[in-house]
SEGUMI-834163 format. One record per residue (C-alpha): residue number from 1; x, y, z. Coordinates in nm, 4 decimals, always signed. Layout:
REM residues N
NUM,X,Y,Z $
...
***
This chain:
REM residues 414
1,-4.3769,-0.8312,-4.0475 $
2,-4.0401,-0.7953,-3.9002 $
3,-3.9097,-1.1232,-4.0994 $
4,-4.0400,-0.9563,-4.4331 $
5,-3.8479,-0.6270,-4.3287 $
6,-3.5251,-0.8354,-4.2236 $
7,-3.5406,-1.0386,-4.5647 $
8,-3.5753,-0.7268,-4.7642 $
9,-3.2614,-0.5681,-4.6015 $
10,-3.0550,-0.8554,-4.7070 $
11,-3.1796,-0.8156,-5.0453 $
12,-3.1098,-0.4434,-5.0846 $
13,-2.7700,-0.4203,-4.9725 $
14,-2.4732,-0.6353,-5.0176 $
15,-2.2988,-0.7464,-4.7246 $
16,-1.9749,-0.6395,-4.8703 $
17,-2.0832,-0.2680,-4.8809 $
18,-2.1844,-0.2666,-4.5138 $
19,-1.9169,-0.0967,-4.3163 $
20,-1.8756,+0.1080,-3.9814 $
21,-1.6806,+0.4088,-3.9376 $
22,-1.5296,+0.4184,-3.5972 $
23,-1.4602,+0.7469,-3.4067 $
24,-1.2788,+0.7413,-3.0784 $
25,-1.4685,+0.9533,-2.7971 $
26,-1.3031,+1.1927,-2.5634 $
27,-1.5790,+1.0918,-2.2931 $
28,-1.7743,+0.7573,-2.2133 $
29,-2.1304,+0.7019,-2.3004 $
30,-2.3724,+0.8073,-2.0458 $
31,-2.5875,+0.5927,-1.8383 $
32,-2.8919,+0.7530,-1.9564 $
33,-2.8273,+0.6356,-2.3458 $
34,-2.6812,+0.2818,-2.2745 $
35,-2.7170,+0.0013,-2.0172 $
36,-2.4696,+0.0294,-1.7091 $
37,-2.2358,-0.2091,-1.8880 $
38,-2.1719,+0.0133,-2.1491 $
39,-2.1582,+0.3129,-1.9602 $
40,-1.8552,+0.5378,-1.8509 $
41,-1.9217,+0.4431,-1.4888 $
42,-1.8661,+0.1029,-1.5723 $
43,-1.5620,+0.1581,-1.7656 $
44,-1.4011,+0.3841,-1.5146 $
45,-1.4688,+0.1445,-1.2255 $
46,-1.2982,-0.1489,-1.4280 $
47,-1.0224,+0.0802,-1.4918 $
48,-0.9211,+0.0468,-1.1261 $
49,-0.8831,-0.3221,-1.1640 $
50,-0.6407,-0.3558,-1.4528 $
51,-0.8662,-0.2624,-1.7671 $
52,-0.8048,-0.0561,-2.0227 $
53,-1.1412,+0.1230,-2.1805 $
54,-1.2075,+0.2473,-2.5323 $
55,-1.5269,+0.4417,-2.6290 $
56,-1.6326,+0.4870,-2.9877 $
57,-1.8827,+0.6810,-3.1830 $
58,-1.9782,+0.4083,-3.4538 $
59,-2.1275,+0.5588,-3.7964 $
60,-2.2993,+0.2756,-4.0284 $
61,-2.2326,+0.2967,-4.3832 $
62,-2.4356,+0.0866,-4.6232 $
63,-2.6907,-0.0607,-4.3931 $
64,-2.9875,+0.0866,-4.5601 $
65,-3.1639,+0.2726,-4.2676 $
66,-3.1340,-0.0537,-4.0390 $
67,-2.9121,+0.1038,-3.7661 $
68,-2.9093,+0.4497,-3.6199 $
69,-2.7139,+0.7129,-3.7914 $
70,-2.4573,+0.6858,-3.5047 $
71,-2.4356,+0.4809,-3.1796 $
72,-2.1930,+0.4583,-2.9187 $
73,-2.0019,+0.1529,-2.7876 $
74,-1.7558,+0.0664,-2.4760 $
75,-1.4930,-0.1575,-2.5241 $
76,-1.2492,-0.3107,-2.2285 $
77,-0.9208,-0.4639,-2.2790 $
78,-0.7303,-0.6768,-2.0302 $
79,-0.4174,-0.9168,-2.0250 $
80,-0.5025,-1.2739,-2.0377 $
81,-0.1534,-1.4600,-2.0163 $
82,+0.1987,-1.3154,-2.1066 $
83,+0.1823,-1.0651,-2.3941 $
84,-0.1891,-1.2002,-2.5017 $
85,-0.4776,-0.9673,-2.4111 $
86,-0.8449,-1.0059,-2.5128 $
87,-1.1101,-0.7347,-2.5617 $
88,-1.4621,-0.7338,-2.4350 $
89,-1.7993,-0.5491,-2.5074 $
90,-2.0244,-0.5929,-2.2174 $
91,-2.3743,-0.5310,-2.2976 $
92,-2.3361,-0.3969,-2.6373 $
93,-2.3752,-0.2650,-2.8822 $
94,-2.6638,-0.1357,-2.7205 $
95,-2.9238,-0.0921,-2.9868 $
96,-3.2155,-0.2097,-3.1688 $
97,-3.0869,-0.3941,-3.4768 $
98,-3.3006,-0.6529,-3.7137 $
99,-3.2204,-1.0098,-3.6147 $
100,-3.0965,-1.0963,-3.9690 $
101,-2.8360,-0.8441,-3.9448 $
102,-2.6773,-0.8981,-3.6064 $
103,-2.4274,-1.1464,-3.6880 $
104,-2.3108,-0.9187,-3.9666 $
105,-2.3244,-0.6086,-3.7515 $
106,-2.0921,-0.8048,-3.4744 $
107,-1.8534,-0.9448,-3.7372 $
108,-1.8011,-0.5835,-3.8915 $
109,-1.7469,-0.4234,-3.5269 $
110,-1.4807,-0.6965,-3.4768 $
111,-1.2987,-0.6322,-3.8489 $
112,-1.3273,-0.2324,-3.7518 $
113,-1.2054,-0.2522,-3.4089 $
114,-0.8983,-0.4460,-3.4822 $
115,-0.7192,-0.1366,-3.6005 $
116,-0.7771,+0.0186,-3.2608 $
117,-0.6494,-0.2772,-3.0349 $
118,-0.3015,-0.4187,-2.9697 $
119,-0.1698,-0.6680,-3.2119 $
120,-0.1428,-0.8843,-2.9033 $
121,-0.4992,-0.8836,-2.8699 $
122,-0.6302,-1.2703,-2.9153 $
123,-1.0221,-1.2267,-2.9615 $
124,-1.3059,-0.9681,-2.9092 $
125,-1.5889,-1.0985,-2.6898 $
126,-1.9649,-0.9757,-2.7232 $
127,-2.1938,-1.0090,-2.4354 $
128,-2.5017,-0.8532,-2.6688 $
129,-2.8192,-0.7068,-2.5185 $
130,-3.0609,-0.8973,-2.7107 $
131,-3.2503,-1.1420,-2.5858 $
132,-3.5567,-1.4088,-2.6437 $
133,-3.8576,-1.3383,-2.4136 $
134,-4.0016,-1.6821,-2.2535 $
135,-4.3730,-1.7135,-2.1644 $
136,-4.4704,-1.5101,-1.8425 $
137,-4.3281,-1.6712,-1.5350 $
138,-4.6932,-1.6848,-1.3953 $
139,-4.8604,-1.9302,-1.3877 $
140,-4.6318,-2.2027,-1.3065 $
141,-4.7411,-2.3998,-1.6043 $
142,-4.6056,-2.1337,-1.8335 $
143,-4.2445,-2.1816,-1.7093 $
144,-3.9645,-2.3937,-1.8903 $
145,-3.8681,-2.7234,-1.7560 $
146,-3.5593,-2.8918,-1.7332 $
147,-3.6411,-3.0992,-2.0288 $
148,-3.7529,-2.8172,-2.2666 $
149,-3.4923,-2.6713,-2.4620 $
150,-3.4189,-2.3197,-2.4127 $
151,-3.4449,-2.0722,-2.7196 $
152,-3.1777,-1.7943,-2.7208 $
153,-3.0321,-1.5838,-2.9889 $
154,-2.7544,-1.7281,-3.1804 $
155,-2.4837,-1.5728,-3.4350 $
156,-2.3283,-1.7164,-3.7454 $
157,-1.9644,-1.7444,-3.8562 $
158,-1.6911,-1.5984,-3.7970 $
159,-1.8533,-1.5401,-3.4563 $
160,-1.8034,-1.8406,-3.2134 $
161,-1.9837,-1.9223,-2.9020 $
162,-1.7366,-1.8741,-2.6050 $
163,-1.6562,-2.1931,-2.3789 $
164,-1.7811,-1.9978,-2.0820 $
165,-2.0115,-1.6893,-2.0217 $
166,-1.9009,-1.3489,-1.8457 $
167,-2.2717,-1.2127,-1.7864 $
168,-2.5505,-1.4864,-1.6695 $
169,-2.7314,-1.5440,-1.9958 $
170,-3.0898,-1.5785,-1.8335 $
171,-3.2502,-1.3323,-1.6158 $
172,-3.5875,-1.2204,-1.4831 $
173,-3.6880,-0.8807,-1.5948 $
174,-3.9789,-0.7107,-1.3934 $
175,-4.1821,-0.4295,-1.5705 $
176,-4.2245,-0.1454,-1.3256 $
177,-4.4971,+0.0183,-1.5230 $
178,-4.7979,-0.0818,-1.2968 $
179,-4.8832,+0.0643,-0.9686 $
180,-4.7307,-0.0985,-0.6604 $
181,-5.0477,-0.2813,-0.5910 $
182,-5.0630,-0.4452,-0.9219 $
183,-4.7036,-0.5503,-0.8933 $
184,-4.7561,-0.6921,-0.5598 $
185,-5.0369,-0.8833,-0.6870 $
186,-4.8603,-1.0536,-0.9781 $
187,-4.6339,-1.2084,-0.7407 $
188,-4.6835,-1.5680,-0.6286 $
189,-4.9124,-1.5941,-0.3455 $
190,-4.6395,-1.7094,-0.1041 $
191,-4.4246,-1.4271,-0.2144 $
192,-4.6879,-1.1715,-0.1291 $
193,-4.7570,-1.3525,+0.1853 $
194,-4.3647,-1.3374,+0.2765 $
195,-4.3604,-0.9734,+0.1914 $
196,-4.6480,-0.9086,+0.4238 $
197,-4.5050,-1.1177,+0.7017 $
198,-4.1797,-0.9773,+0.7137 $
199,-4.3588,-0.6188,+0.7909 $
200,-4.5893,-0.7716,+1.0380 $
201,-4.2895,-0.9284,+1.2490 $
202,-4.1438,-0.5863,+1.2115 $
203,-3.8659,-0.5989,+0.9693 $
204,-3.7581,-0.2679,+0.8707 $
205,-3.5680,-0.1911,+0.5277 $
206,-3.3658,+0.1264,+0.4777 $
207,-3.1176,+0.2279,+0.2005 $
208,-2.8225,+0.2853,+0.4367 $
209,-2.5821,+0.3604,+0.1767 $
210,-2.2034,+0.3041,+0.1640 $
211,-2.1779,+0.3665,+0.5300 $
212,-2.3189,+0.0503,+0.5888 $
213,-2.0397,-0.1347,+0.3897 $
214,-1.9208,-0.2994,+0.7124 $
215,-2.2551,-0.4611,+0.7894 $
216,-2.3069,-0.5681,+0.4264 $
217,-1.9564,-0.7182,+0.4192 $
218,-2.0140,-0.9128,+0.7386 $
219,-2.3074,-1.0689,+0.5936 $
220,-2.1581,-1.1467,+0.2599 $
221,-1.8686,-1.3247,+0.4479 $
222,-2.1165,-1.5144,+0.6164 $
223,-2.3111,-1.5973,+0.3038 $
224,-1.9741,-1.6744,+0.1168 $
225,-1.8781,-1.9426,+0.3880 $
226,-2.2322,-2.0994,+0.3942 $
227,-2.2807,-2.1046,+0.0312 $
228,-1.9143,-2.1772,-0.0601 $
229,-1.8608,-1.8911,-0.3068 $
230,-1.5818,-1.6721,-0.3623 $
231,-1.6064,-1.2900,-0.3033 $
232,-1.3982,-0.9684,-0.3911 $
233,-1.2327,-0.7976,-0.0890 $
234,-1.4396,-0.5071,+0.0658 $
235,-1.2061,-0.2516,-0.1250 $
236,-1.3664,-0.3817,-0.4456 $
237,-1.7139,-0.2823,-0.3168 $
238,-1.5752,+0.0443,-0.1950 $
239,-1.4325,+0.1444,-0.5221 $
240,-1.7741,+0.0692,-0.6697 $
241,-1.9642,+0.3345,-0.4619 $
242,-1.6542,+0.5741,-0.5433 $
243,-1.7032,+0.5154,-0.8990 $
244,-2.0798,+0.5856,-0.8841 $
245,-1.9967,+0.8840,-0.6882 $
246,-1.7605,+1.0204,-0.9295 $
247,-2.0227,+0.9737,-1.2086 $
248,-2.2804,+1.1849,-1.0344 $
249,-2.3242,+1.4002,-1.3344 $
250,-2.3952,+1.1374,-1.5926 $
251,-2.7789,+1.1529,-1.5715 $
252,-2.9392,+1.2246,-1.8887 $
253,-3.2729,+1.3873,-1.9795 $
254,-3.5673,+1.2281,-1.7900 $
255,-3.3423,+1.0144,-1.5804 $
256,-3.1410,+1.1092,-1.2578 $
257,-2.7698,+1.0104,-1.2165 $
258,-2.6626,+0.6277,-1.1379 $
259,-2.7442,+0.5488,-0.7937 $
260,-2.6000,+0.2766,-0.5908 $
261,-2.8112,+0.1498,-0.3095 $
262,-2.7012,-0.0624,+0.0041 $
263,-3.0290,-0.1860,+0.1440 $
264,-3.0498,-0.3380,+0.4947 $
265,-3.3168,-0.5439,+0.6447 $
266,-3.3302,-0.5218,+1.0379 $
267,-3.5355,-0.6782,+1.3226 $
268,-3.5063,-0.4711,+1.6354 $
269,-3.1792,-0.3111,+1.5189 $
270,-3.0153,-0.6270,+1.4211 $
271,-2.8856,-0.6764,+1.0500 $
272,-3.0566,-0.9922,+0.9095 $
273,-2.9853,-0.9368,+0.5166 $
274,-2.8790,-0.6870,+0.2766 $
275,-2.8534,-0.6311,-0.0800 $
276,-2.6914,-0.3806,-0.3373 $
277,-2.8885,-0.2401,-0.6276 $
278,-2.8028,+0.0038,-0.9230 $
279,-3.0351,+0.2429,-1.0896 $
280,-2.8971,+0.3452,-1.4071 $
281,-3.1122,+0.5430,-1.6494 $
282,-3.4414,+0.3640,-1.6881 $
283,-3.2799,+0.0150,-1.5693 $
284,-3.2563,-0.1280,-1.2175 $
285,-3.0517,-0.4129,-1.1230 $
286,-3.0156,-0.6355,-0.8534 $
287,-2.6292,-0.6745,-0.7953 $
288,-2.5565,-0.8752,-0.4757 $
289,-2.7347,-1.0366,-0.1787 $
290,-2.5913,-1.1411,+0.1847 $
291,-2.8019,-1.2971,+0.4597 $
292,-2.7105,-1.3914,+0.7955 $
293,-2.8091,-1.7558,+0.9234 $
294,-3.0215,-1.5914,+1.1915 $
295,-3.3755,-1.4467,+1.1614 $
296,-3.4410,-1.6010,+0.8074 $
297,-3.7902,-1.6991,+0.9343 $
298,-3.8636,-1.3147,+0.9472 $
299,-3.8581,-1.3278,+0.5504 $
300,-3.5814,-1.0114,+0.5256 $
301,-3.4913,-1.1032,+0.1863 $
302,-3.8618,-1.0712,+0.0370 $
303,-3.8707,-0.7300,+0.2265 $
304,-3.5586,-0.6298,+0.0802 $
305,-3.6538,-0.6904,-0.2780 $
306,-3.9935,-0.5477,-0.2577 $
307,-3.8513,-0.2035,-0.1093 $
308,-3.5906,-0.1825,-0.3821 $
309,-3.8634,-0.2456,-0.6517 $
310,-4.0849,+0.0320,-0.5184 $
311,-3.7920,+0.2496,-0.4916 $
312,-3.6485,+0.1489,-0.8471 $
313,-4.0220,+0.2587,-0.9591 $
314,-4.0120,+0.5866,-0.7923 $
315,-3.6765,+0.6650,-0.9303 $
316,-3.8450,+0.6407,-1.2820 $
317,-3.6946,+0.3053,-1.3784 $
318,-3.8708,+0.0994,-1.6137 $
319,-3.7924,-0.2457,-1.5336 $
320,-3.5831,-0.4471,-1.2615 $
321,-3.3330,-0.6900,-1.3678 $
322,-3.3026,-0.9638,-1.1062 $
323,-2.9670,-1.0463,-1.2782 $
324,-2.9202,-1.4045,-1.3169 $
325,-3.1049,-1.7260,-1.2631 $
326,-3.0493,-2.0948,-1.3953 $
327,-3.1984,-2.1488,-1.7618 $
328,-3.4866,-2.3571,-1.6635 $
329,-3.6796,-2.4537,-1.3482 $
330,-3.4574,-2.7568,-1.2936 $
331,-3.4843,-2.9009,-0.9272 $
332,-3.1538,-3.0865,-0.9888 $
333,-2.9848,-2.7295,-1.0834 $
334,-2.7360,-2.6147,-0.8004 $
335,-2.8960,-2.2973,-0.8114 $
336,-3.2610,-2.4110,-0.8285 $
337,-3.3587,-2.2094,-0.5136 $
338,-3.2593,-1.8972,-0.6896 $
339,-3.4788,-1.9687,-0.9664 $
340,-3.7608,-2.0058,-0.7522 $
341,-3.6734,-1.6831,-0.5523 $
342,-3.6460,-1.4650,-0.8355 $
343,-3.9172,-1.5815,-1.0577 $
344,-4.1605,-1.5651,-0.7582 $
345,-4.1940,-1.1670,-0.7745 $
346,-4.3369,-1.2050,-1.1410 $
347,-4.1771,-1.0346,-1.4367 $
348,-4.0848,-1.2531,-1.7200 $
349,-3.7777,-1.4890,-1.7947 $
350,-3.5426,-1.3962,-2.0633 $
351,-3.2626,-1.5823,-2.2426 $
352,-2.9689,-1.3922,-2.3734 $
353,-2.7072,-1.5255,-2.6232 $
354,-2.4224,-1.5252,-2.3937 $
355,-2.0814,-1.4644,-2.4756 $
356,-1.9640,-1.4849,-2.8369 $
357,-1.6202,-1.4292,-2.9600 $
358,-1.4647,-1.3009,-3.2790 $
359,-1.1304,-1.4337,-3.3273 $
360,-0.8322,-1.2301,-3.4577 $
361,-0.5902,-1.5116,-3.4388 $
362,-0.8128,-1.8177,-3.5129 $
363,-0.5381,-2.0692,-3.4568 $
364,-0.4326,-1.9225,-3.1189 $
365,-0.7874,-1.8611,-3.0200 $
366,-0.8986,-2.2539,-3.0828 $
367,-0.6011,-2.3139,-2.8391 $
368,-0.7232,-2.0727,-2.5836 $
369,-1.0818,-2.1759,-2.6147 $
370,-0.9716,-2.5646,-2.5310 $
371,-0.8037,-2.4119,-2.2264 $
372,-1.1040,-2.2117,-2.1375 $
373,-1.3372,-2.4848,-2.1703 $
374,-1.1268,-2.7313,-1.9531 $
375,-1.1299,-2.4660,-1.6924 $
376,-1.5098,-2.4105,-1.7151 $
377,-1.5525,-2.7804,-1.6875 $
378,-1.3404,-2.7983,-1.3755 $
379,-1.5194,-2.5041,-1.1766 $
380,-1.8734,-2.5892,-1.3022 $
381,-1.8713,-2.9457,-1.2934 $
382,-1.5705,-3.1369,-1.1328 $
383,-1.5098,-2.9038,-0.8583 $
384,-1.8839,-2.9186,-0.7528 $
385,-1.8733,-3.3073,-0.7663 $
386,-1.5485,-3.3207,-0.5480 $
387,-1.6239,-3.0647,-0.2863 $
388,-1.9869,-3.0492,-0.2901 $
389,-2.1773,-2.6996,-0.3019 $
390,-2.4669,-2.5490,-0.1092 $
391,-2.7090,-2.3146,-0.2410 $
392,-2.9961,-2.0932,-0.1523 $
393,-3.2346,-1.8650,-0.3040 $
394,-3.0402,-1.5602,-0.1943 $
395,-2.7023,-1.6451,-0.3456 $
396,-2.6286,-1.4165,-0.6158 $
397,-2.4516,-1.6866,-0.8127 $
398,-2.3053,-1.4783,-1.1400 $
399,-2.3483,-1.1427,-1.2318 $
400,-2.1514,-0.8281,-1.3638 $
401,-1.9443,-0.8374,-1.0587 $
402,-1.9065,-1.2088,-0.9666 $
403,-1.5941,-1.3813,-1.0197 $
404,-1.4959,-1.4076,-1.3627 $
405,-1.5469,-1.7421,-1.5566 $
406,-1.2664,-1.9695,-1.6054 $
407,-0.9937,-1.8706,-1.8431 $
408,-1.0155,-1.4891,-1.7989 $
409,-0.8837,-1.3548,-1.4795 $
410,-0.9773,-1.4302,-1.1123 $
411,-1.1259,-1.1576,-0.8990 $
412,-1.3144,-0.9132,-1.1511 $
413,-1.5724,-0.9530,-1.4331 $
414,-1.5372,-0.7390,-1.7890 $
***
């Protein structure tokens, strides 16, 4: 039925007649009306690290009712090299749009935004919120294997697939609608066992908040050394808590203000592991994880996730985003343990389109894309082969606050 509707929309409207009227907003988007990447919270946080933010009300014209009468859009801008800069739309536009019109919508957005961006802006990068569902991750026979192609949304020219992704293009979304007993039952048996084992062994979990940042960061440094990953300075995470605190009034009807949690798992008072989660509107996201080399047999990582999942449900979140896994269950993937760990809690595997670009200067963009591809190859392939890399199921890998993919900037993600 949706395919017929999409086809009808294409026939009834001339693509040349579709446009968007952009009106700058004085305030950013609320966390209740958009994903956290599109919120004023996120724009304000990134503003502390060299990003300039723009916020718009977008009024569709000529779309034959396929889009809302108005929708919000948050855009971030940052310098690339020399006078050049690039713009970025993280997790947006956050709206329902017929698949047949998505390429055109992003292209029209690119053309419409050009007038609001500096002449030195080389391209506009989208990380759209649209995804394809994979079969439920349980039973194991339903999961994708390393040899199976991954289906994900794609867009048409003039949009081009970026040489590297900013946000992780694959994740696990857990529906928080069922009661806790059903959520526990939907886990793989070993995961249920580990959750109960942690409790039996006396592991306690509490949301200790920003007061526990020193505990978290000590564990994170230990994790970074063990897994050979780069992390931000402690001030970065302090700034995130400050930004969330400053956005306390963002909650909309039916949802509280954004809540950043720092959960610590302890055994006899000794911290074993910690995670940071964000509850924003109806969405809960697992952002960071860190663990000690000691006490891992006590299964603190499982206890942490179970505590955060239950808290997210109590906070009226409708789903829990584990934020970032390899695309398939490939045992040879350097983050294979991450896939197994996150999918073991149930939920469904989803595949996003990844980062796509609208070039304002195609010749310069083509050169930049080559350089970005070379950097991506070095960091993702060559460096691993030369220096090796260890990995565990608790490693965050990539996410909204992990180091930026090669070719943008080191140290922060759009």
